[in-house]
C-alpha atoms as a printed R data frame, in Angstrom:
    type eleno elety resid chain resno       x       y       z
1   ATOM     1    CA   MET     A     1 -10.243   2.314   2.059
2   ATOM     2    CA   LYS     A     2  -9.690  -1.304   1.083
3   ATOM     3    CA   LEU     A     3  -6.926  -2.822   3.192
4   ATOM     4    CA   SER     A     4  -4.749  -5.762   2.296
5   ATOM     5    CA   VAL     A     5  -1.536  -7.227   3.664
6   ATOM     6    CA   ARG     A     6   1.461  -8.950   2.200
7   ATOM     7    CA   LEU     A     7   0.790 -12.446   3.534
8   ATOM     8    CA   GLN     A     8   4.484 -13.344   3.693
9   ATOM     9    CA   ASN     A     9   5.006 -10.636   6.329
10  ATOM    10    CA   PHE     A    10   3.176 -12.704   8.943
11  ATOM    11    CA   ASN     A    11   6.116 -15.147   8.869
12  ATOM    12    CA   LEU     A    12   3.599 -17.950   9.325
13  ATOM    13    CA   PRO     A    13   2.369 -20.817   7.158
14  ATOM    14    CA   PRO     A    14  -0.395 -19.620   4.800
15  ATOM    15    CA   GLN     A    15  -3.025 -21.741   6.555
16  ATOM    16    CA   GLU     A    16  -2.325 -19.784   9.752
17  ATOM    17    CA   ALA     A    17  -1.738 -16.369   8.197
18  ATOM    18    CA   LEU     A    18  -4.944 -16.221   6.143
19  ATOM    19    CA   PRO     A    19  -7.311 -16.510   9.147
20  ATOM    20    CA   LEU     A    20  -5.219 -13.892  10.965
21  ATOM    21    CA   ALA     A    21  -5.704 -11.446   8.096
22  ATOM    22    CA   LYS     A    22  -9.441 -12.007   8.368
23  ATOM    23    CA   LYS     A    23  -9.365 -11.633  12.166
24  ATOM    24    CA   MET     A    24  -7.642  -8.258  11.766
25  ATOM    25    CA   GLY     A    25 -10.545  -7.117   9.623
26  ATOM    26    CA   LEU     A    26  -8.520  -6.828   6.435
27  ATOM    27    CA   ASP     A    27 -10.190  -7.085   3.048
28  ATOM    28    CA   GLY     A    28  -7.558  -9.038   1.195
29  ATOM    29    CA   VAL     A    29  -4.054 -10.421   0.961
30  ATOM    30    CA   GLN     A    30  -1.104 -10.116  -1.379
31  ATOM    31    CA   LEU     A    31   0.503 -13.461  -2.141
32  ATOM    32    CA   THR     A    32   4.061 -14.201  -3.233
33  ATOM    33    CA   ILE     A    33   3.945 -16.430  -6.311
34  ATOM    34    CA   GLY     A    34   7.395 -16.008  -7.820
35  ATOM    35    CA   SER     A    35   8.820 -18.402  -5.239
36  ATOM    36    CA   GLY     A    36   7.839 -20.236  -2.065
37  ATOM    37    CA   PRO     A    37   4.748 -22.333  -1.297
38  ATOM    38    CA   HIS     A    38   2.586 -20.481  -3.806
39  ATOM    39    CA   ALA     A    39   5.010 -20.695  -6.744
40  ATOM    40    CA   PRO     A    40   3.618 -22.297  -9.929
41  ATOM    41    CA   GLU     A    41   5.617 -25.508  -9.509
42  ATOM    42    CA   ASN     A    42   4.237 -25.960  -5.984
43  ATOM    43    CA   LEU     A    43   0.549 -25.632  -6.845
44  ATOM    44    CA   ASP     A    44  -1.113 -28.129  -9.154
45  ATOM    45    CA   SER     A    45  -4.623 -27.491 -10.476
46  ATOM    46    CA   LYS     A    46  -6.313 -29.006  -7.412
47  ATOM    47    CA   ALA     A    47  -4.152 -27.011  -5.013
48  ATOM    48    CA   ARG     A    48  -4.933 -23.822  -6.923
49  ATOM    49    CA   GLN     A    49  -8.647 -24.494  -6.637
50  ATOM    50    CA   ARG     A    50  -8.345 -25.250  -2.914
51  ATOM    51    CA   LEU     A    51  -6.453 -22.014  -2.319
52  ATOM    52    CA   LYS     A    52  -9.102 -20.006  -4.157
53  ATOM    53    CA   GLU     A    53 -11.838 -21.651  -2.112
54  ATOM    54    CA   THR     A    54 -10.024 -21.085   1.191
55  ATOM    55    CA   VAL     A    55  -9.554 -17.384   0.495
56  ATOM    56    CA   ALA     A    56 -13.177 -16.994  -0.638
57  ATOM    57    CA   GLN     A    57 -14.555 -18.844   2.394
58  ATOM    58    CA   LEU     A    58 -12.735 -16.399   4.653
59  ATOM    59    CA   GLY     A    59 -14.339 -13.496   2.810
60  ATOM    60    CA   LEU     A    60 -10.982 -12.270   1.547
61  ATOM    61    CA   ARG     A    61  -9.655 -11.397  -1.896
62  ATOM    62    CA   ILE     A    62  -6.216 -11.922  -3.357
63  ATOM    63    CA   THR     A    63  -5.517  -8.302  -4.232
64  ATOM    64    CA   ALA     A    64  -2.177  -8.817  -5.946
65  ATOM    65    CA   ALA     A    65   0.736 -11.200  -6.180
66  ATOM    66    CA   GLY     A    66   4.420 -10.516  -5.860
67  ATOM    67    CA   ALA     A    67   6.152 -12.073  -8.847
68  ATOM    68    CA   GLY     A    68   9.588 -10.939  -7.668
69  ATOM    69    CA   GLY     A    69  12.449 -10.928 -10.155
70  ATOM    70    CA   PRO     A    70  14.502 -11.807 -12.001
71  ATOM    71    CA   GLU     A    71  15.496  -8.433 -13.315
72  ATOM    72    CA   PHE     A    72  14.526  -7.594 -16.881
73  ATOM    73    CA   VAL     A    73  17.994  -6.471 -17.958
74  ATOM    74    CA   TYR     A    74  19.297  -9.458 -19.890
75  ATOM    75    CA   ASP     A    75  20.513  -9.048 -23.467
76  ATOM    76    CA   ASP     A    76  21.357 -12.748 -23.768
77  ATOM    77    CA   PRO     A    77  18.587 -14.437 -25.824
78  ATOM    78    CA   GLU     A    78  18.617 -17.641 -23.771
79  ATOM    79    CA   ARG     A    79  18.339 -15.841 -20.445
80  ATOM    80    CA   ARG     A    80  15.603 -13.601 -21.776
81  ATOM    81    CA   GLN     A    81  13.685 -16.609 -23.073
82  ATOM    82    CA   ALA     A    82  13.985 -18.278 -19.663
83  ATOM    83    CA   LEU     A    83  12.695 -15.087 -18.060
84  ATOM    84    CA   LEU     A    84   9.684 -14.946 -20.358
85  ATOM    85    CA   THR     A    85   8.969 -18.640 -19.860
86  ATOM    86    CA   ARG     A    86   8.876 -18.031 -16.119
87  ATOM    87    CA   THR     A    87   6.706 -14.958 -16.645
88  ATOM    88    CA   ARG     A    88   4.235 -17.093 -18.591
89  ATOM    89    CA   GLU     A    89   4.076 -19.647 -15.754
90  ATOM    90    CA   VAL     A    90   3.519 -16.946 -13.144
91  ATOM    91    CA   MET     A    91   0.850 -15.152 -15.172
92  ATOM    92    CA   GLN     A    92  -0.980 -18.423 -15.792
93  ATOM    93    CA   LEU     A    93  -1.021 -19.032 -12.041
94  ATOM    94    CA   ALA     A    94  -2.301 -15.503 -11.434
95  ATOM    95    CA   ALA     A    95  -5.067 -16.077 -13.961
96  ATOM    96    CA   ASP     A    96  -5.980 -19.421 -12.373
97  ATOM    97    CA   LEU     A    97  -6.217 -17.774  -8.944
98  ATOM    98    CA   GLU     A    98  -8.072 -14.757 -10.389
99  ATOM    99    CA   ILE     A    99  -5.378 -12.375  -9.172
100 ATOM   100    CA   PRO     A   100  -5.762  -9.056 -11.010
101 ATOM   101    CA   VAL     A   101  -2.260  -7.632 -10.487
102 ATOM   102    CA   CYS     A   102   1.236  -9.165 -10.568
103 ATOM   103    CA   ILE     A   103   3.908  -6.980  -8.978
104 ATOM   104    CA   SER     A   104   7.416  -7.173 -10.443
105 ATOM   105    CA   HIS     A   105  10.821  -5.794  -9.543
106 ATOM   106    CA   ILE     A   106  12.301  -5.259 -12.981
107 ATOM   107    CA   GLY     A   107  15.765  -3.961 -12.065
108 ATOM   108    CA   ILE     A   108  17.202  -0.451 -12.092
109 ATOM   109    CA   ILE     A   109  16.074   1.538 -15.132
110 ATOM   110    CA   PRO     A   110  18.830   3.735 -16.628
111 ATOM   111    CA   GLU     A   111  17.844   7.401 -16.833
112 ATOM   112    CA   ASP     A   112  19.329   7.786 -20.310
113 ATOM   113    CA   GLU     A   113  16.801   6.586 -22.889
114 ATOM   114    CA   SER     A   114  19.658   5.805 -25.298
115 ATOM   115    CA   ASP     A   115  21.372   3.456 -22.812
116 ATOM   116    CA   PRO     A   116  21.527  -0.056 -24.357
117 ATOM   117    CA   VAL     A   117  20.539  -1.625 -21.018
118 ATOM   118    CA   ARG     A   118  17.349   0.414 -21.090
119 ATOM   119    CA   ALA     A   119  16.643  -0.777 -24.624
120 ATOM   120    CA   HIS     A   120  16.998  -4.392 -23.453
121 ATOM   121    CA   MET     A   121  14.649  -3.677 -20.551
122 ATOM   122    CA   VAL     A   122  12.045  -2.055 -22.783
123 ATOM   123    CA   ALA     A   123  12.058  -5.080 -25.073
124 ATOM   124    CA   ALA     A   124  11.857  -7.607 -22.228
125 ATOM   125    CA   VAL     A   125   9.198  -5.751 -20.251
126 ATOM   126    CA   SER     A   126   7.157  -5.189 -23.413
127 ATOM   127    CA   ALA     A   127   7.147  -8.940 -24.015
128 ATOM   128    CA   ALA     A   128   6.292  -9.667 -20.369
129 ATOM   129    CA   ALA     A   129   3.465  -7.127 -20.376
130 ATOM   130    CA   GLN     A   130   2.029  -8.776 -23.476
131 ATOM   131    CA   ILE     A   131   2.108 -12.139 -21.699
132 ATOM   132    CA   ALA     A   132   0.269 -10.537 -18.770
133 ATOM   133    CA   ALA     A   133  -2.318  -9.065 -21.125
134 ATOM   134    CA   ASP     A   134  -2.807 -12.437 -22.822
135 ATOM   135    CA   HIS     A   135  -3.722 -13.867 -19.394
136 ATOM   136    CA   GLY     A   136  -5.968 -10.977 -18.377
137 ATOM   137    CA   VAL     A   137  -3.517  -9.802 -15.707
138 ATOM   138    CA   ILE     A   138  -1.944  -6.393 -15.037
139 ATOM   139    CA   MET     A   139   1.835  -6.301 -14.640
140 ATOM   140    CA   ALA     A   140   2.704  -3.641 -12.044
141 ATOM   141    CA   ILE     A   141   6.244  -2.355 -11.623
142 ATOM   142    CA   GLU     A   142   7.135  -1.743  -7.983
143 ATOM   143    CA   THR     A   143   8.501   1.724  -7.319
144 ATOM   144    CA   GLY     A   144  11.970   2.000  -5.881
145 ATOM   145    CA   PRO     A   145  15.405   2.442  -7.419
146 ATOM   146    CA   GLU     A   146  14.506   5.105  -9.967
147 ATOM   147    CA   SER     A   147  12.646   8.381  -9.546
148 ATOM   148    CA   PRO     A   148   8.947   8.674 -10.463
149 ATOM   149    CA   PHE     A   149   9.985  10.668 -13.532
150 ATOM   150    CA   VAL     A   150  12.280   7.933 -14.861
151 ATOM   151    CA   LEU     A   151   9.694   5.231 -14.174
152 ATOM   152    CA   ARG     A   152   6.982   7.261 -15.907
153 ATOM   153    CA   SER     A   153   9.136   7.787 -18.989
154 ATOM   154    CA   PHE     A   154   9.933   4.058 -19.098
155 ATOM   155    CA   ILE     A   155   6.264   3.047 -18.889
156 ATOM   156    CA   ASP     A   156   5.416   5.573 -21.589
157 ATOM   157    CA   GLN     A   157   8.213   4.107 -23.708
158 ATOM   158    CA   VAL     A   158   6.883   0.546 -23.326
159 ATOM   159    CA   ASN     A   159   3.379   1.830 -24.076
160 ATOM   160    CA   SER     A   160   1.388  -1.221 -22.973
161 ATOM   161    CA   PRO     A   161  -2.093  -1.002 -21.420
162 ATOM   162    CA   ALA     A   162  -1.131  -3.990 -19.251
163 ATOM   163    CA   LEU     A   163   1.852  -2.215 -17.630
164 ATOM   164    CA   LYS     A   164   1.036  -0.242 -14.476
165 ATOM   165    CA   VAL     A   165   2.524   0.664 -11.066
166 ATOM   166    CA   ASN     A   166   2.517  -0.685  -7.530
167 ATOM   167    CA   TYR     A   167   3.288   2.493  -5.586
168 ATOM   168    CA   ASP     A   168   5.406   2.065  -2.466
169 ATOM   169    CA   PRO     A   169   6.150   5.579  -1.152
170 ATOM   170    CA   ALA     A   170   8.690   4.352   1.406
171 ATOM   171    CA   ASN     A   171  10.843   2.893  -1.346
172 ATOM   172    CA   PHE     A   172  11.335   6.433  -2.638
173 ATOM   173    CA   VAL     A   173  12.822   7.260   0.781
174 ATOM   174    CA   ILE     A   174  14.905   4.107   1.154
175 ATOM   175    CA   TRP     A   175  16.410   3.719  -2.307
176 ATOM   176    CA   PRO     A   176  18.230   7.079  -2.638
177 ATOM   177    CA   ALA     A   177  20.080   6.272   0.591
178 ATOM   178    CA   LEU     A   178  20.935   2.776  -0.656
179 ATOM   179    CA   LEU     A   179  22.162   4.112  -3.994
180 ATOM   180    CA   ALA     A   180  24.297   6.763  -2.295
181 ATOM   181    CA   LYS     A   181  25.851   4.114  -0.073
182 ATOM   182    CA   ARG     A   182  26.567   1.817  -3.027
183 ATOM   183    CA   SER     A   183  28.249   4.600  -4.965
184 ATOM   184    CA   GLY     A   184  30.267   5.825  -1.996
185 ATOM   185    CA   LYS     A   185  28.637   9.266  -2.144
186 ATOM   186    CA   LYS     A   186  27.358  11.247   0.831
187 ATOM   187    CA   TYR     A   187  23.569  11.108   1.132
188 ATOM   188    CA   CYS     A   188  21.881  14.492   0.715
189 ATOM   189    CA   GLU     A   189  18.326  14.615   2.064
190 ATOM   190    CA   ARG     A   190  17.312  17.689   0.082
191 ATOM   191    CA   GLU     A   191  18.558  16.318  -3.241
192 ATOM   192    CA   ALA     A   192  17.036  12.893  -2.601
193 ATOM   193    CA   LEU     A   193  13.591  14.214  -1.715
194 ATOM   194    CA   GLU     A   194  13.585  16.655  -4.629
195 ATOM   195    CA   ALA     A   195  14.445  13.877  -7.084
196 ATOM   196    CA   PHE     A   196  12.356  11.016  -5.700
197 ATOM   197    CA   ILE     A   197   9.400  12.968  -4.191
198 ATOM   198    CA   PRO     A   198   7.944  10.053  -2.156
199 ATOM   199    CA   THR     A   199   4.513  11.609  -1.627
200 ATOM   200    CA   GLU     A   200   4.206  13.965  -4.591
201 ATOM   201    CA   GLY     A   201   5.293  11.218  -6.961
202 ATOM   202    CA   VAL     A   202   1.620  10.300  -7.177
203 ATOM   203    CA   ASN     A   203   1.274  13.393  -9.370
204 ATOM   204    CA   VAL     A   204   3.715  11.796 -11.810
205 ATOM   205    CA   LEU     A   205   2.546   8.176 -11.716
206 ATOM   206    CA   GLY     A   206  -1.092   8.662 -10.717
207 ATOM   207    CA   PRO     A   207  -2.694   7.443 -13.967
208 ATOM   208    CA   TYR     A   208  -0.756   4.171 -13.723
209 ATOM   209    CA   ILE     A   209  -1.209   3.282 -10.036
210 ATOM   210    CA   VAL     A   210  -3.266   0.094  -9.559
211 ATOM   211    CA   HIS     A   211  -2.016  -1.127  -6.157
212 ATOM   212    CA   VAL     A   212  -0.274   0.490  -3.182
213 ATOM   213    CA   HIS     A   213   2.095  -0.672  -0.448
214 ATOM   214    CA   ALA     A   214   1.588   1.002   2.924
215 ATOM   215    CA   LYS     A   215   5.108   1.331   4.278
216 ATOM   216    CA   ASP     A   216   6.974   4.211   5.896
217 ATOM   217    CA   ALA     A   217  10.646   5.068   6.296
218 ATOM   218    CA   LEU     A   218  13.164   7.776   7.060
219 ATOM   219    CA   VAL     A   219  16.899   8.286   6.669
220 ATOM   220    CA   GLU     A   220  19.050   8.698   9.770
221 ATOM   221    CA   PRO     A   221  21.637  11.515  10.008
222 ATOM   222    CA   SER     A   222  24.213   8.794   9.320
223 ATOM   223    CA   GLY     A   223  22.674   8.247   5.879
224 ATOM   224    CA   GLU     A   224  21.187   4.855   6.795
225 ATOM   225    CA   ALA     A   225  17.597   4.273   5.672
226 ATOM   226    CA   ARG     A   226  15.264   2.818   8.279
227 ATOM   227    CA   GLU     A   227  11.737   1.474   7.969
228 ATOM   228    CA   THR     A   228   9.399   2.945  10.595
229 ATOM   229    CA   PRO     A   229   5.858   2.339  11.819
230 ATOM   230    CA   LEU     A   230   3.312   4.099   9.614
231 ATOM   231    CA   GLY     A   231   3.089   7.781  10.491
232 ATOM   232    CA   GLU     A   232   6.597   7.978  11.960
233 ATOM   233    CA   GLY     A   233   8.547   8.312   8.723
234 ATOM   234    CA   TRP     A   234   8.769  10.804   5.885
235 ATOM   235    CA   VAL     A   235   5.653   9.804   3.952
236 ATOM   236    CA   ARG     A   236   2.946  12.465   4.291
237 ATOM   237    CA   TRP     A   237  -0.003  10.088   4.441
238 ATOM   238    CA   ASN     A   238  -2.885  12.567   4.417
239 ATOM   239    CA   ARG     A   239  -1.458  14.271   1.367
240 ATOM   240    CA   PHE     A   240  -0.678  10.879  -0.190
241 ATOM   241    CA   PHE     A   241  -4.284   9.707   0.020
242 ATOM   242    CA   ASP     A   242  -5.582  13.078  -1.149
243 ATOM   243    CA   LEU     A   243  -3.480  12.682  -4.286
244 ATOM   244    CA   LEU     A   244  -4.650   9.096  -4.827
245 ATOM   245    CA   ASP     A   245  -8.230  10.353  -4.595
246 ATOM   246    CA   ARG     A   246  -7.443  13.031  -7.171
247 ATOM   247    CA   TYR     A   247  -6.419  10.333  -9.647
248 ATOM   248    CA   GLY     A   248  -9.440   8.166  -8.910
249 ATOM   249    CA   PHE     A   249  -7.514   5.354  -7.243
250 ATOM   250    CA   ASP     A   250  -9.908   2.699  -5.937
251 ATOM   251    CA   GLY     A   251  -7.515  -0.207  -5.457
252 ATOM   252    CA   TYR     A   252  -6.119  -1.939  -2.404
253 ATOM   253    CA   ILE     A   253  -3.687  -0.577   0.164
254 ATOM   254    CA   ALA     A   254  -1.464  -3.511   1.132
255 ATOM   255    CA   ILE     A   255   0.387  -3.288   4.435
256 ATOM   256    CA   GLU     A   256   4.020  -4.307   4.032
257 ATOM   257    CA   ARG     A   257   6.360  -4.738   6.990
258 ATOM   258    CA   GLU     A   258   9.943  -5.691   6.186
259 ATOM   259    CA   ARG     A   259  11.628  -4.728   9.460
260 ATOM   260    CA   SER     A   260  12.430  -7.293  12.133
261 ATOM   261    CA   GLY     A   261  10.402  -7.618  15.321
262 ATOM   262    CA   ASP     A   262   6.843  -8.550  16.228
263 ATOM   263    CA   LYS     A   263   5.240  -8.798  12.794
264 ATOM   264    CA   LEU     A   264   1.699  -9.260  14.109
265 ATOM   265    CA   ALA     A   265   1.932  -6.121  16.228
266 ATOM   266    CA   GLN     A   266   3.440  -4.169  13.333
267 ATOM   267    CA   ILE     A   267   0.697  -5.219  10.924
268 ATOM   268    CA   GLN     A   268  -2.002  -4.420  13.481
269 ATOM   269    CA   GLN     A   269  -0.470  -0.990  14.154
270 ATOM   270    CA   ALA     A   270  -0.444  -0.251  10.439
271 ATOM   271    CA   ALA     A   271  -4.076  -1.314  10.025
272 ATOM   272    CA   ASP     A   272  -5.137   0.780  13.023
273 ATOM   273    CA   TYR     A   273  -3.218   3.792  11.725
274 ATOM   274    CA   LEU     A   274  -4.767   3.586   8.268
275 ATOM   275    CA   ARG     A   275  -8.278   3.209   9.670
276 ATOM   276    CA   SER     A   276  -7.732   6.184  11.970
277 ATOM   277    CA   LEU     A   277  -6.458   8.197   9.035
278 ATOM   278    CA   GLU     A   278  -9.513   7.304   6.981
279 ATOM   279    CA   LEU     A   279 -11.839   8.245   9.848
280 ATOM   280    CA   HIS     A   280 -10.291  11.680  10.212
281 ATOM   281    CA   ARG     A   281 -10.287  12.306   6.459
282 ATOM   282    CA   LYS     A   282 -14.063  11.834   6.159
């Protein structure tokens, strides 16, 4: 099991967070390059080279980069062009840093394939995926606001070899509760888990998964979603990794901690849990 961590979750300057990742025995880090200190406009060619050298000297790899938004839902030509210009800048940075995967939140995909918003998204994501391919980078959609079935149909519709998936099983727990709250509907656990299948969704998206977020969550009786330590939520981790093995996944498992509290302790707990899980699965 190759372990990574979302560097931003340390809540520390990169020069302090990188050595900590190494000290924890992790294999790599996921950067955030859509904004912040590692955004394209904040790293000139010399800074990019220095960052590469720093990571390499620590014996780490940059396993992926979070490109963030904006959402790929615009039908306005000027806004779409601005989006694609930004995509080109981000993919060039990823190529310069030799980052294999750029993770994107593309917006909420409509279920109906005839929805005009979906058509706009297909066109925009197709163009973005081509930009990624031109730079030798994989564009990975982060799982979340739509079910695995809807995401799979969208990826099939785009039909680009450069478009893959960053699988975050906890997002399939969290998002149905968020969507129910937004719509004013009562959250139904049975319906949510049947539609979004957090663990079994690997059977739907398996061929496209290139990177994974290790995050866990549950939904309280009140209908509020809550992130938990790994192993204390609704993700069935043994089954999850069995399914990844079935589909030949050999990528990185990146620890992601978005809850408040002692980030270092949370990241260490997650790393310890995953290593223990791997030990008992052998």
